[in-house]
C-alpha positions in Angstrom: -19.3 -4.5 24.6 -19.6 -1.0 23.0 -20.9 -1.5 19.5 -21.2 2.2 18.7 -20.3 3.3 15.2 -17.2 5.4 15.0 -17.9 6.7 11.4 -19.0 10.0 12.8 -15.7 10.6 14.6 -13.7 9.4 11.6 -15.5 11.3 8.8 -17.0 14.4 10.5 -15.3 17.2 12.5 -17.0 18.1 15.7 -18.0 21.6 14.6 -20.0 20.1 11.7 -21.9 17.9 14.1 -23.1 21.0 15.9 -24.2 23.1 13.0 -25.3 20.7 10.2 -28.9 19.4 10.7 -28.3 16.7 8.1 -25.7 14.9 10.2 -26.5 12.6 13.1 -25.8 14.1 16.5 -25.2 10.9 18.5 -23.6 7.5 18.0 -25.4 5.0 15.8 -25.4 1.3 16.6 -23.6 -0.5 13.8 -22.4 -4.0 14.2 -20.1 -3.8 11.2 -17.7 -1.7 13.1 -16.9 -4.4 15.6 -14.8 -7.4 14.8 -16.3 -10.1 12.5 -14.8 -13.5 12.2 -13.8 -14.4 8.6 -16.6 -16.5 7.2 -14.5 -18.8 5.0 -10.9 -18.6 6.1 -10.1 -20.7 9.2 -6.5 -21.6 8.6 -4.1 -18.7 9.4 -1.0 -20.8 9.1 -0.2 -19.3 5.7 0.9 -16.1 7.5 2.3 -17.6 10.7 5.8 -17.4 11.8 6.3 -21.1 11.4 4.5 -21.6 8.1 6.2 -23.2 5.1 7.2 -21.0 2.2 6.3 -23.7 -0.4 3.4 -22.8 -2.6 0.0 -23.3 -0.9 -3.0 -24.6 -3.0 -5.6 -22.1 -4.1 -9.0 -22.4 -2.3 -10.6 -21.5 -5.7 -9.4 -22.0 -9.2 -8.3 -18.9 -11.1 -11.4 -19.2 -13.3 -13.6 -19.1 -10.2 -11.6 -16.1 -8.9 -11.9 -14.2 -12.2 -15.6 -15.1 -12.3 -16.0 -13.6 -8.8 -14.2 -10.5 -9.9 -16.5 -10.1 -13.0 -19.6 -10.8 -11.0 -18.7 -8.3 -8.3 -18.1 -5.6 -10.9 -21.6 -6.2 -12.3 -23.6 -6.8 -9.2 -21.6 -4.8 -6.5 -18.8 -2.6 -7.8 -16.0 -2.1 -5.4 -16.3 -5.5 -3.8 -13.7 -8.2 -3.7 -15.5 -11.2 -2.4 -16.9 -9.9 0.9 -14.2 -7.2 1.2 -14.4 -3.6 0.2 -17.6 -1.6 -0.2 -18.6 2.0 0.7 -19.2 2.2 4.5 -19.6 5.9 4.8 -22.3 8.5 5.9 -24.8 9.5 3.3 -23.2 12.9 3.0 -20.1 11.4 1.4 -21.9 9.0 -0.9 -22.7 11.6 -3.6 -19.1 12.8 -3.5 -17.8 9.3 -4.0 -20.3 8.5 -6.7 -19.2 11.6 -8.6 -15.6 10.5 -8.3 -16.5 7.0 -9.5 -18.3 8.4 -12.6 -15.3 10.6 -13.4 -12.8 7.8 -12.9 -14.7 5.4 -15.2 -15.0 8.1 -17.8 -11.3 9.0 -17.7 -10.3 5.3 -18.1 -11.9 5.5 -21.6 -10.9 9.1 -22.4 -8.1 9.1 -24.9 -7.1 12.7 -24.1 -6.7 12.0 -20.4 -4.8 8.8 -21.1 -2.4 10.6 -23.5 -1.8 13.3 -20.9 -1.1 10.7 -18.2 1.2 8.7 -20.4 3.2 11.9 -21.2 3.4 12.8 -17.5 4.6 9.3 -16.6 7.2 9.4 -19.3 8.5 13.0 -19.2 7.8 13.9 -15.5 7.9 10.7 -13.5 10.6 9.1 -15.6 9.0 5.9 -16.6 9.5 3.2 -17.6 11.7 2.1 -14.6 14.4 -0.6 -15.2 14.0 -4.3 -14.4 17.5 -4.6 -13.1 19.4 -7.9 -12.8 21.0 -7.9 -9.4 24.0 -10.1 -10.2 25.9 -9.8 -6.9 22.7 -10.4 -4.9 22.0 -13.4 -7.1 25.5 -14.8 -6.5 25.0 -14.2 -2.7 22.1 -16.6 -2.7 23.7 -19.4 -4.8 24.3 -22.7 -3.0 27.5 -24.7 -2.9 26.8 -26.1 -6.3 26.6 -22.6 -7.8 22.8 -22.9 -8.3 20.0 -20.6 -7.2 17.3 -18.2 -8.5 18.0 -15.1 -10.6 17.0 -12.0 -8.8 15.7 -8.9 -10.6 14.7 -5.6 -9.0 11.9 -3.5 -10.3 13.5 -0.1 -9.8 10.5 2.1 -8.6 13.1 3.9 -6.5 14.3 5.6 -9.6 11.0 7.4 -10.2 10.8 11.2 -9.7 10.7 11.9 -5.9 12.0 8.4 -5.2 9.1 5.9 -5.0 6.1 4.3 -6.7 3.8 6.8 -5.0 4.2 9.4 -7.8 2.4 7.0 -10.3 -0.9 7.5 -8.5 -0.3 11.0 -7.2 0.1 12.6 -10.6 -2.9 10.7 -12.0 -5.2 11.7 -9.2 -4.0 15.3 -9.1 -5.0 15.4 -12.8 -8.4 14.1 -11.9 -8.8 16.7 -9.2 -7.9 19.4 -11.7 -10.5 18.1 -14.2 -13.1 18.1 -11.5 -12.5 21.7 -10.8 -11.0 21.2 -7.3 -8.7 24.0 -6.1 -7.0 22.2 -3.3 -5.8 18.7 -2.4 -5.8 17.0 1.0 -3.6 13.9 1.8 -2.2 11.9 4.6 1.3 10.3 4.7 3.3 8.0 6.8 6.8 7.5 5.6 6.4 10.8 3.7 6.8 9.4 0.2 3.1 9.8 -0.7 3.2 13.3 0.8 6.2 14.3 -1.3 4.7 12.8 -4.4 1.4 14.6 -3.8 3.1 17.9 -3.1 5.2 17.6 -6.3 2.1 16.8 -8.4 0.2 19.7 -6.9 3.1 22.1 -7.6 3.1 20.9 -11.2 -0.6 21.4 -11.6 -1.0 24.6 -9.6 -3.2 23.1 -6.8 -3.1 24.0 -3.1 -1.8 21.1 -1.0 -2.3 20.1 2.6 -0.5 17.1 4.0 -1.4 15.5 7.4 1.3 13.6 9.0 1.7 11.9 12.4 4.1 13.5 14.9 6.0 10.3 15.4 6.4 9.9 11.6 7.6 13.5 11.2 10.4 12.9 13.7 11.6 9.8 11.8 11.1 11.2 8.3 12.2 14.8 8.8 13.9 15.0 5.4 10.6 14.3 3.7 8.8 16.9 5.8 11.3 19.5 4.5 10.8 18.4 0.9 7.0 18.7 1.2 7.4 22.2 2.5 9.9 23.1 -0.2 7.3 21.9 -2.8 4.8 24.4 -1.4 2.6 22.0 0.7 1.3 22.9 4.2 2.3 20.0 6.5 -0.1 19.6 9.4 1.1 17.6 12.4 -1.3 15.1 14.0 -0.6 13.5 17.3 0.1 9.9 16.7 1.0 7.9 13.5 -0.3 7.4 10.0 -3.7 6.0 11.0 -4.3 9.1 13.1 -3.2 11.4 10.2 -5.5 9.5 7.8 -8.5 10.1 10.1 -7.7 13.8 10.5 -7.2 14.2 6.7 -10.6 12.8 6.1 -12.1 15.2 8.6 -10.3 18.1 6.9 -11.7 17.0 3.5 -15.2 16.6 4.7 -15.2 20.1 6.0 -14.7 21.4 2.4 -16.1 18.9 0.0 -17.0 21.4 -2.8 -13.5 22.7 -3.5 -11.1 20.1 -2.1 -10.0 16.6 -3.2 -8.9 13.8 -0.9 -5.9 12.2 -2.7 -5.6 8.7 -1.2 -2.2 7.2 -1.5 -2.9 3.5 -1.1 -5.5 0.8 -1.8 -7.7 1.3 1.2 -10.8 3.4 1.9 -14.3 3.3 0.4 -15.0 2.5 -3.3 -13.8 3.7 -5.8 -10.5 4.7 -4.0 -8.9 1.3 -3.8 -9.6 0.5 -7.4 -8.3 3.9 -8.5 -5.0 3.6 -6.8 -4.5 0.0 -8.0 -5.3 1.0 -11.5 -2.7 3.8 -11.5 -0.1 1.6 -9.9 -0.7 -1.4 -12.2 1.8 0.2 -14.6 4.5 -1.5 -12.5 3.3 -5.0 -13.4 2.5 -4.1 -17.0 6.1 -2.9 -17.5 7.5 -5.9 -15.6 5.7 -8.4 -18.0 6.9 -6.6 -21.1 10.5 -6.3 -19.7 10.6 -9.9 -18.7 9.6 -11.0 -22.2 12.4 -8.8 -23.6 15.0 -10.1 -21.2 14.4 -13.8 -21.0 11.3 -14.5 -23.2 8.9 -15.5 -20.4 7.1 -14.5 -17.2 8.7 -14.2 -13.8 8.5 -17.3 -11.6 8.0 -15.3 -8.3 7.0 -11.7 -7.6 7.8 -10.3 -4.1 6.7 -7.0 -2.6 6.3 -5.5 0.8 2.8 -5.0 2.2 1.7 -2.1 4.3 -1.7 -1.5 3.0 -0.9 -2.8 -0.4 -0.4 -0.3 -3.2 3.0 -1.3 -4.4 2.2 -5.0 -4.1 -1.0 -4.8 -6.1 0.8 -2.5 -8.6 3.2 -5.4 -9.3 0.8 -8.3 -8.8 -2.3 -7.2 -10.7 -1.0 -7.8 -14.2 -0.2 -11.4 -13.2 -3.4 -12.4 -11.4 -4.5 -14.9 -14.0 -1.1 -16.4 -14.5 -1.3 -19.3 -12.0 2.3 -20.3 -12.6 3.5 -17.0 -11.2 3.8 -16.9 -7.4 2.7 -13.7 -5.7 4.4 -13.1 -2.3 3.7 -10.2 0.0 5.9 -9.4 3.1 4.5 -7.5 6.1 6.3 -5.7 8.8 7.0 -8.2 11.6 8.4 -5.5 13.9 9.9 -7.1 17.0 8.2 -10.4 16.2 4.6 -11.6 16.0 4.5 -12.7 19.6 5.8 -9.3 20.8 2.6 -7.4 20.0 4.8 -4.8 18.3 4.3 -5.4 14.6 2.3 -4.4 11.6 1.3 -7.9 10.4 -2.4 -7.3 9.6 -2.7 -10.4 7.4 -0.9 -12.6 9.9 -2.8 -11.6 13.0 -5.8 -9.5 11.9 -9.5 -10.1 11.8 -12.2 -8.9 9.4 -13.8 -5.6 10.2 -14.6 -2.1 8.8 -12.2 0.8 9.0 -11.9 4.0 7.0 -14.9 3.2 4.9 -14.3 -0.4 3.8 -14.3 -4.0 5.0 -10.9 -5.7 5.2 -8.5 -7.4 7.6 -7.6 -5.2 10.6 -5.5 -5.3 13.7 -8.1 -4.9 16.4 -8.9 -6.1 19.9 -11.8 -8.2 21.2 -14.1 -5.1 21.1 -13.2 -4.0 17.6 -10.9 -1.2 18.8 -8.0 -0.6 16.4 -4.6 -1.6 17.8 -1.3 0.3 17.6 1.2 -0.9 15.0 5.0 -0.9 14.8 7.5 -1.3 12.0 10.9 0.2 11.4 9.5 0.8 7.9 7.2 3.7 8.7 5.2 3.2 5.5 4.1 -0.3 6.8 2.6 1.1 10.0 -1.1 0.9 9.1 -3.5 -1.4 11.0 -5.3 -2.6 7.9 -4.8 -3.7 4.3 -6.7 -3.0 1.1 -9.9 -5.0 0.4 -8.3 -6.6 -2.8 -5.3 -7.7 -0.8 -7.6 -9.2 1.8 -9.3 -11.1 -1.0 -6.0 -12.4 -2.3 -5.3 -13.8 1.2 -8.7 -15.4 1.5 -8.5 -17.1 -1.9 -4.8 -17.9 -1.4 -3.9 -16.5 -4.8 -1.1 -14.7 -3.0 1.1 -15.8 -0.1 1.8 -13.5 2.8 4.7 -13.7 5.3 6.6 -11.3 7.6 10.0 -9.9 8.1 11.3 -8.4 11.4 12.9 -5.0 11.9 16.3 -6.7 12.2 15.8 -8.7 9.1 14.9 -5.5 7.2 17.9 -3.7 8.5 20.2 -6.6 7.4 18.6 -6.6 3.9 19.1 -2.8 3.7 22.8 -3.2 4.4 23.1 -6.1 2.1 21.7 -4.3 -1.0 23.9 -1.3 -0.2 27.1 -3.3 -0.1 26.3 -5.8 -2.9 24.5 -3.6 -5.5 25.2 0.0 -4.5 21.5 0.6 -4.1 19.7 2.2 -1.1 16.3 0.5 -0.7 13.6 2.1 1.4 13.2 0.2 4.7 9.7 -0.7 3.5 11.1 -2.4 0.4 13.8 -3.9 2.6 11.2 -6.2 4.1 10.6 -7.8 0.7 14.3 -8.1 0.1 14.7 -9.7 3.6 12.4 -12.5 2.7 14.8 -13.7 0.0 16.8 -15.3 2.9 14.0 -17.8 3.4 12.8 -18.0 -0.1 15.8 -18.5 -2.4 17.0 -21.9 -1.1 13.5 -23.4 -1.8 13.5 -22.4 -5.5 14.7 -24.4 -8.5 17.9 -23.3 -10.2 17.3 -20.4 -12.6 13.9 -19.3 -11.2 13.3 -15.7 -12.1 12.4 -13.7 -9.0 11.3 -10.0 -9.3 11.4 -7.9 -6.1 9.6 -4.6 -6.2 12.2 -2.0 -4.9 9.3 0.3 -4.2 11.2 3.3 -2.9 14.6 4.9 -2.3 16.2 4.5 1.1 18.4 7.6 1.6 15.4 8.9 3.7 16.1 5.9 6.1 19.9 6.2 6.4 19.8 7.9 9.8 17.3 5.4 11.1 19.6 2.5 10.0 22.6 4.0 11.7 20.7 4.8 14.9 19.4 1.3 15.0 23.0 -0.1 14.7 24.3 2.3 17.4 21.5 1.3 19.7 22.4 -2.4 19.3 26.1 -1.7 20.0 25.2 0.1 23.2 23.2 -2.8 24.6 
């Protein structure tokens, strides 16, 4: 088995290896890169195709979970149980430490917080509505006219059409304050790319977006938008994981003046915590809006899970509310047994990738596997460390929805509510088929409609035409 560390290839471009005497010039043995069996979780049935969707018992009480969080913050910042960390070459440690110091300072800085609040209100368009989907609610009622009440958190109504702008504008502001002149990012479905390009245009920052060639073909409209916003779009052979690796290399080549704007809750500390913090506005608004609408908390929160930013954005505010169920839905692709899916939590193992420990889709030798989902934004072979922690402690439940189920949910919301959901969010909506009949009458269900789906209209029509031709 080859246990060679792939950090060099991931973080350093080849030309730097040749000219910089501070960097290693050969592979370094590092067992953390290869697959590691989860130390405490042995039952994967919670994510399996045949698992029950009734609530599973927590492996720890919420008090114990919260104590773990507090202890990790004191003893080892950036860790969620055994997940997370900062598995990067020493050259990057100082840069990440500087970012962590800046982030912690700005969390307490009233001037920055006021500037961010103004941008979220006047530029992004927050707060987004908590919309009662009456016709969708009626669709899921039983023969006795009973069923849950379904609400949509309308992140699709944000500027540029998705939740990604919440984080992009905040991090672009940080880059500006740190004196960076340019921003580097990677994108899959293009929503993070468009959001980053828009934020950079607003703040007069140069912007370079790396995007996989397969994703560029599927999301050509978003490629055009990024270019119109002034970004340079660099194609990378492959998909989002390949674009992410290339973006990191591009950033490492110019650390002094560039800023790597990560769009989701993966990567080395403090990146996952930063993205979650800036996306937590979703859950904070949801709590306040729920109190205004029905005077209580939601019973169930549902969100799609690629790597986890929109899910944690909704979930984080309710972590300590044990009575609130948290449900994440991964991309089941053509089915878990097909090998063509993006269900990291259902079929993954623990390992290290892109600088942090989490669940990954990998083979017996620790090599990262290819992924597939009709929702391009779900095609990532890992999940964030905090999402991994939620799986291990069973504070959240995770399931899958197939491509076909997501397509059906897309059509359903279009016809019943006049709303185009992103195909990523359609996976969360698809799970209502299995969830609703198990819930008591009147249960308040909030689904995070994390993005707008006009970008996916051509894909949906092509999928339907392909089925008709078979």
